[in-house]
C-alpha atoms as one frame of an Amber mdcrd trajectory, in Angstrom:
protein
 -10.877 -10.868  -8.008  -7.385  -9.996  -6.687  -8.701  -6.830  -5.019 -10.985
  -8.931  -2.849  -8.078 -10.858  -1.313  -6.376  -7.804   0.177  -2.716  -6.934
   0.651  -0.111  -9.552   1.469   1.011  -9.152   5.079   3.758 -10.275   7.412
   2.441 -11.238  10.821   3.724 -12.462  14.179   4.322 -16.221  14.001   3.007
 -16.584  17.561  -0.211 -14.502  17.708  -0.728 -13.504  14.031  -0.672  -9.756
  14.843  -0.091  -7.781  11.627   3.510  -6.527  11.438   4.194  -5.232   7.916
   2.949  -5.137   4.355   4.714  -7.206   1.718   5.334  -3.961  -0.204   7.381
  -2.650   2.768  10.112  -5.284   2.286  13.292  -3.634   1.024  15.530  -6.707
   1.183  15.502 -10.354   2.269  19.169 -10.913   1.418  20.643 -10.511   4.911
  21.795 -13.610   6.786  22.343 -13.881  10.545  23.665 -16.809  12.591  20.124
 -17.891  13.484  18.530 -17.389  10.064  17.395 -14.746   7.635  17.109 -11.077
   8.527  14.743  -8.756   6.682  14.971  -5.020   5.998  11.620  -3.217   6.018
  10.833   0.390   5.115   7.979   0.412   7.649   6.510  -1.856  10.313   3.618
  -1.637  12.778   2.568  -3.184  16.085   6.162  -3.781  17.169   8.565  -2.766
  19.910  12.107  -2.036  18.749  15.052  -3.240  20.818  18.331  -1.357  21.119
  20.361  -0.765  17.962  23.674  -2.583  17.843  26.371  -3.434  15.349  26.345
  -7.125  14.412  28.557  -9.123  12.128  26.106 -10.848   9.803  27.064 -13.315
   7.110  26.595 -10.390   4.702  28.922  -8.046   6.628  28.772  -5.636   9.550
  25.338  -3.999   9.955  23.564  -1.868  12.546  20.450  -3.837  13.500  17.687
  -3.914  16.094  15.582  -6.874  17.165  11.831  -6.289  17.017   9.123  -7.785
  19.193   5.358  -8.085  18.753   3.415  -5.529  20.805   0.746  -8.088  21.668
   2.619 -11.223  22.723   6.174  -9.786  23.034   7.669 -12.648  20.969
């Protein structure tokens, strides 16, 4: 029965475009000023912003914002 449901996915909260598989999550333990930050091993249907060093609650990290390819949110 579980095979019929399909893989668990992360999707854009605005347009529901598929972004990543649940199995691609490496860590959810990062914390930014505006909320949680996730580390994925792979993602799809996204545009990647410029990399920059940011002081997160969990320390200094090199990060990039990502945007949905469909709705650009």
